[in-house]
Structures are given as C-alpha cells and as structure tokens.
N, C-alpha and C positions, 0 to 999 in steps of 0.2 A: 484567395487567402494565401499569404506568404508561407505559412506553415505547410500547406499542401505541396508546394514546390520542393521544399526541403525534404519532406517525407518521401515524395516520389523519387528524388535523387538518391536518397539512402536506399530505397527499395531497388532501384536500378543497379546499384553497386553491390547488391546482395546482403544489405544490412536490414535488420528488422527494427523498426522504431517502436520503443516501449513508451506509450504516453504516461506522463505523470500529471496528476491533477491534485488540487488541494481545495479546502473550503473557499478559497478566494477565486477559484476558477468558475466563471459563469457557466450555467447549464448549456447555453448555446455553443460555447467553445468545446465543452466535453462531448456533446453530440457530434459536432463537426469533425473533430479530430478522430473520434471513435469510428466515424463512418468511413474514413479512409485508411484505417489500420486494421490489422487482423490479430495482433498479438494480445497478450494479457495486458492488463492495465494496473498501474501502480497508483493508489489513492492515498495521499497523506491526510491523516485525520486532523493534524495540526498544520497551520500554514508554514511552519518552519521548525527545524530542530531547536529545542530549547524554549519554544513559545507554547505555553499551555493556555488554550482558551477552552471554555466550557463547551461541550457538544453533547448531543443526545445520540448515543450509538445506534439505537434501533431506528430512529428517524433518518440518520445519515446513511446507514446501509440500505434501508428501504429505498431512499431517494436514488442512490447510486445504482442499485439493482434495476430500478425502473428506467433510468437513463441508459443503462448499458446491458440490456437483456441478453443473456446467453454468454456474456464475456467473463473470462476468468479475471478476478480482481484480487490483487494482493494489497493489503492495507499496511501502512507504516506510520511513522511519526507519532509517538506518544503511547505506544504499546509497551506495557511493562509487566503486567500480571497475567497469571494463567486465566483469570476471569476475563480479561480483555480478549485473549485469544479464543477462549471457549465461545464467547458471545459473537465475535467476528465470524468464526467458522459456522456457528449455528445460524447466523444471518446470511449465509451464502458466500462468505469469503473463500477464496481459493488458497490463500496463503497469507503469511504475515512477514514483515521485515522489522527486525529489531536491531537498532544500530547503536545509538548514543548510550543506552543503558549498558550494553556490553562493552563499549569502548571505555567507559568509566572503570569497569572491573579490570580491564587490561591495563589501563593507566596506573592503577593501584597495585598491580601484580597479584590480583586476587584470582589466581588460577583455579583454586578449588571452587570458589563461588561461581566463577565463569562456567566451569564444567557442570557443576550441580544445576545451575540455572538452565543451561542448554538441555541437559537431560530431562529436567522437569518440563520445559516447554515442548520438547519433542514428544514426551508422554501425552501432553494435552492434545497435540495435533494427531496423535495416533488413536485417541479415544473414539 
C-alpha cells in the first residue's frame, strides 16, 4: 500500500499522520490506514465542504466506532448546531471541527455572532 510508505516516512521524521476519512472512503481503506496509525481520526460527515448529502448520524457514528474501536474520533464537515454536537458526543465522538460555518461569520465581520456561537458550542462540549 503506497499510503503505508508515506505514513512510515512521516513517522520516521517525527510527524504524526492524522487520517481523514469521509463517507466516500471504503471501510477496507479505513481499517488499513487506522491499523498503521496511532493518532486520533478526523471523519468528515459530508464528502466535502459545501456538499450536503443526507446521512443518518446514529448509523454513521455506530459504523465508525465499530471500524475504529478505542480510537479518538473528531467529526467535521456539516456540523452547525448544538444538537449536532450533542449527538456526536453522545455517540462517542471525541471532538468536533467547525470550519465553514465560522468562516462565513468572519467574512461578514459578524464578530459578536462568532463569539456567541463559539461560547454556545463550548458550553455544549462542557455539558
């Protein structure tokens, strides 16, 4: 597997490879890459920023937890609400990554909205 060579070179140089998987990643690839890494995993709930496809959160998190037992999983791509975060954390998520939603606030100079949103999401994570 070509990816294994790259991951091994990174490890030799003192870097830690953080795998990123999405709904388009075959389970066999997820298992293979996870077996040669020790870090946390980033799983995108959507295939790409700005692409919203329907998914069932409970099914997705259960599947990923079964594929990656004992691994810390940070979810991203499509997380917007406090309910999204609550459900991901309830289902075993270790963290969440919120990007585009915040970038839109920055682009419109919505500093108050940005700070309020961050404080609200931080509160959800602290529950």
